[in-house]
C-alpha positions in Angstrom: -4.5 20.6 -4.2 -1.8 22.7 -5.8 -3.2 25.9 -7.2 -0.9 26.2 -10.1 -1.6 22.7 -11.3 -5.3 23.2 -11.0 -5.2 26.5 -12.9 -3.1 25.1 -15.7 -5.4 22.1 -16.2 -8.5 24.3 -16.2 -7.0 26.7 -18.7 -6.1 23.8 -21.0 -9.6 22.5 -20.7 -11.2 25.9 -21.4 -9.1 26.3 -24.5 -11.2 23.6 -26.1 -14.5 24.4 -24.4 -17.6 24.9 -26.6 -20.3 27.4 -25.7 -22.4 25.5 -23.2 -23.7 28.3 -20.9 -27.3 27.9 -22.2 -27.6 24.1 -21.7 -30.4 22.9 -19.4 -30.0 20.0 -17.0 -32.0 17.8 -19.4 -29.6 18.6 -22.2 -26.6 17.7 -20.0 -28.3 14.4 -19.2 -28.7 13.8 -22.9 -25.0 14.4 -23.5 -24.2 12.0 -20.7 -26.3 9.2 -22.1 -25.0 9.7 -25.7 -21.4 9.5 -24.5 -22.2 6.3 -22.8 -23.3 5.0 -26.1 -20.0 5.9 -27.7 -21.0 9.2 -29.4 -18.2 11.8 -29.7 -18.4 14.9 -27.4 -19.0 17.3 -30.2 -21.8 15.1 -31.7 -23.4 14.6 -28.3 -23.4 18.3 -27.7 -25.1 19.0 -31.1 -27.6 16.2 -30.6 -28.6 17.6 -27.1 -29.4 20.9 -28.6 -31.7 19.4 -31.2 -33.7 17.4 -28.6 -37.3 18.6 -28.2 -37.7 16.9 -24.8 -34.6 15.3 -23.3 -34.6 12.8 -20.3 -34.2 14.4 -16.9 -32.6 13.6 -13.6 -35.5 13.3 -11.3 -33.6 14.5 -8.3 -30.2 16.4 -7.9 -28.8 13.4 -6.0 -30.1 10.8 -8.5 -26.6 10.1 -9.8 -25.2 9.5 -6.4 -27.9 7.3 -4.9 -25.4 4.6 -3.9 -23.0 6.9 -2.1 -24.7 6.3 1.3 -22.8 2.9 1.4 -19.5 4.9 1.8 -20.9 7.5 4.3 -19.0 10.1 2.3 -17.9 12.9 4.6 -18.5 16.6 3.6 -14.7 17.0 4.1 -14.0 14.3 1.5 -11.6 14.8 -1.5 -13.0 13.1 -4.6 -11.2 12.0 -7.8 -13.5 11.2 -10.8 -12.1 9.0 -13.7 -13.9 8.8 -16.9 -17.3 10.1 -15.8 -19.3 11.0 -19.0 -19.7 14.8 -19.3 -18.3 15.1 -15.7 -21.8 14.1 -14.4 -20.4 12.4 -11.3 -18.1 15.3 -10.5 -21.0 17.7 -10.9 -23.1 16.0 -8.3 -20.1 15.2 -6.0 -19.0 18.9 -6.0 -22.1 19.8 -4.1 -21.2 17.6 -1.2 -17.4 17.2 -1.1 -14.5 19.6 -0.1 -12.8 19.2 -3.5 -13.3 17.3 -6.7 -10.7 16.5 -9.3 -12.1 15.3 -12.6 -9.5 13.5 -14.7 -10.4 12.9 -18.3 -9.0 12.8 -21.8 -8.5 16.0 -23.8 -11.6 15.6 -26.1 -13.9 15.4 -23.0 -12.2 18.2 -21.0 -14.0 20.7 -23.2 -17.4 19.5 -21.8 -16.1 19.0 -18.3 -14.8 22.5 -17.8 -18.1 24.4 -18.3 -20.0 21.7 -16.5 -17.9 22.2 -13.4 -17.4 26.0 -13.7 -20.0 26.9 -11.1 -18.0 25.1 -8.4 -14.8 26.7 -7.1 -13.9 23.4 -5.5 -13.9 21.4 -8.8 -10.9 21.0 -11.1 -10.4 19.5 -14.5 -7.2 17.7 -15.5 -6.1 15.9 -18.6 -3.2 14.1 -17.1 -2.4 11.9 -14.0 0.7 13.8 -12.8 -1.4 15.2 -10.0 -2.2 14.4 -7.2 0.4 12.1 -5.6 -1.9 11.1 -2.8 -5.2 12.1 -1.3 -5.7 13.3 2.3 -8.4 11.3 4.2 -11.3 11.0 3.8 -11.2 10.4 0.1 -13.0 8.6 -2.7 -11.8 7.6 -6.2 -14.7 6.9 -8.7 -14.1 5.1 -12.0 -16.9 5.0 -14.6 -16.1 2.0 -16.8 -19.5 1.9 -18.6 -19.5 2.6 -22.3 -16.3 3.3 -24.1 -14.4 4.4 -21.0 -11.0 4.2 -22.7 -11.9 7.3 -24.7 -12.6 9.2 -21.5 -9.4 8.7 -19.5 -5.8 9.7 -20.1 -3.9 7.2 -22.3 -1.8 5.9 -19.4 -5.0 4.7 -17.6 -6.5 2.7 -20.6 -5.5 -0.6 -19.0 -7.9 -1.6 -16.1 -5.1 -3.0 -13.9 -2.9 0.0 -14.4 -5.8 2.3 -13.7 -6.7 0.5 -10.5 -3.2 0.4 -9.2 -2.9 4.2 -9.8 -6.2 4.9 -8.1 -5.4 2.7 -5.1 -2.1 4.4 -4.8 -3.9 7.7 -4.1 -5.9 6.4 -1.2 -4.9 6.7 2.4 -6.6 4.5 5.1 -10.4 4.9 5.1 -10.3 6.0 1.5 -12.8 4.4 -0.9 -12.5 3.1 -4.4 -15.7 2.7 -6.4 -16.1 1.4 -9.9 -19.2 1.4 -12.1 -18.9 -1.4 -14.7 -21.0 -3.0 -17.3 -22.3 -6.5 -16.3 -20.6 -8.9 -18.8 -23.5 -11.4 -18.3 -26.3 -9.0 -19.1 -28.5 -10.1 -22.0 -30.8 -7.2 -23.1 -31.6 -8.7 -26.5 -31.1 -12.5 -26.9 -27.5 -13.8 -26.7 -24.8 -11.4 -25.6 -21.8 -10.5 -27.7 -19.1 -13.0 -26.7 -16.3 -10.5 -27.4 -18.0 -7.9 -25.3 -18.6 -10.3 -22.5 -14.9 -11.4 -22.6 -13.7 -7.7 -22.5 -16.1 -7.0 -19.6 -14.9 -10.0 -17.6 -11.3 -9.0 -18.1 -12.0 -5.6 -16.8 -13.9 -6.8 -13.8 -11.5 -9.6 -12.9 -8.4 -7.4 -13.3 -9.9 -4.7 -11.2 -10.9 -6.9 -8.3 -7.5 -8.7 -8.4 -5.6 -5.5 -8.0 -7.9 -4.3 -5.2 -7.4 -7.6 -3.2 -3.6 -7.5 -3.8 -3.5 -4.0 -2.4 -5.3 -5.2 0.7 -8.7 -3.5 0.0 -11.0 -6.1 1.3 -13.8 -6.9 1.5 -14.7 -6.0 -2.0 -18.4 -5.4 -2.2 -20.3 -6.0 -5.5 -23.8 -4.8 -6.2 -26.0 -5.4 -9.2 -27.8 -2.3 -10.5 -31.1 -2.0 -12.3 -32.1 0.9 -14.5 -29.7 3.5 -15.8 -26.1 2.7 -14.8 -25.5 6.3 -13.5 -28.8 6.6 -11.6 -30.0 3.1 -10.7 -33.4 2.3 -9.4 -32.3 -0.6 -7.3 -29.0 -1.9 -5.8 -28.8 -5.6 -5.1 -25.9 -7.5 -3.5 -24.3 -9.7 -6.1 -25.2 -13.0 -4.5 -27.8 -15.6 -5.4 -29.8 -15.2 -2.1 -30.1 -11.5 -2.3 -31.0 -11.6 -6.0 -33.6 -14.3 -5.5 -35.3 -12.2 -2.7 -35.2 -9.1 -4.9 -36.8 -10.9 -7.9 -39.5 -12.4 -5.7 -40.5 -9.0 -4.4 -40.2 -7.5 -7.8 -42.5 -10.1 -9.4 -45.0 -10.4 -6.5 -43.8 -13.6 -4.8 -41.9 -16.8 -5.7 -42.8 -18.7 -8.8 -41.2 -21.2 -11.2 -40.3 -18.4 -13.6 -38.6 -16.4 -10.7 -36.7 -19.5 -9.7 -35.4 -19.9 -13.3 -34.5 -16.2 -13.3 -32.6 -16.5 -10.0 -30.5 -19.4 -11.5 -29.4 -17.0 -14.3 -29.5 -13.9 -12.2 -26.4 -12.2 -13.7 -28.4 -11.8 -17.0 -31.0 -9.6 -15.2 -28.8 -6.6 -14.4 -27.1 -4.3 -16.8 -24.5 -2.8 -14.5 -22.3 -3.7 -11.5 -20.9 -1.5 -8.8 -17.6 -2.5 -7.1 -16.8 -0.8 -3.8 -13.9 -1.3 -1.4 -12.3 0.7 1.4 -8.6 0.9 2.1 
């Protein structure tokens, strides 16, 4: 990565960096979760400081518990798009050669101090860099929550974002996207407009991947928190039926009914494909 570009981006981010040196891991987790809910960075930071007991990551690798699918090499170059509070970049920096966190200006102020302990991590608020990534490489896109607020303006369209991300990858490079499941129903009937938006993002992203020759495209349903799931289930009826049977202690009529409407059981979806 070009030193001058990295230094310029990091200086720009530090110019709007609040004092976060005293934040605990639990407070950073709280910021992450609030941003997923659509809270502004400044408000999330203030709320994290007022928490008496914030949620914690149970293990340093809890946010990367799906990465074994990619067999990520220690020599990998990682680009992170829209990860809340740079949480993915923070964990990836401990296992990759270099990490570039690309975000919008309001969120750069949180990302810069979060990644400051890692000499290999860089924050950027634009997409002018890099032109391509040397193999092995991985591009991660967090589309959960109000992701359009967390990426540069030119990447607000899912198809445009995917085309740009795929253009960075050389052979053997991975593209991974964490998306909300548009069929998930946490409380009664889902919001039809929200479902439509989620479907458009998912369909547009997969279409671009297939047109670029990144196949097969693997889809996994996630349970639990989208950034640190408790289970990953292949997004097909047979796998979901087996998972629900084990989860509920064996087959039953209720489980059969659940398996027929299995998309409604899982809040998030992971899309993975290799060039």
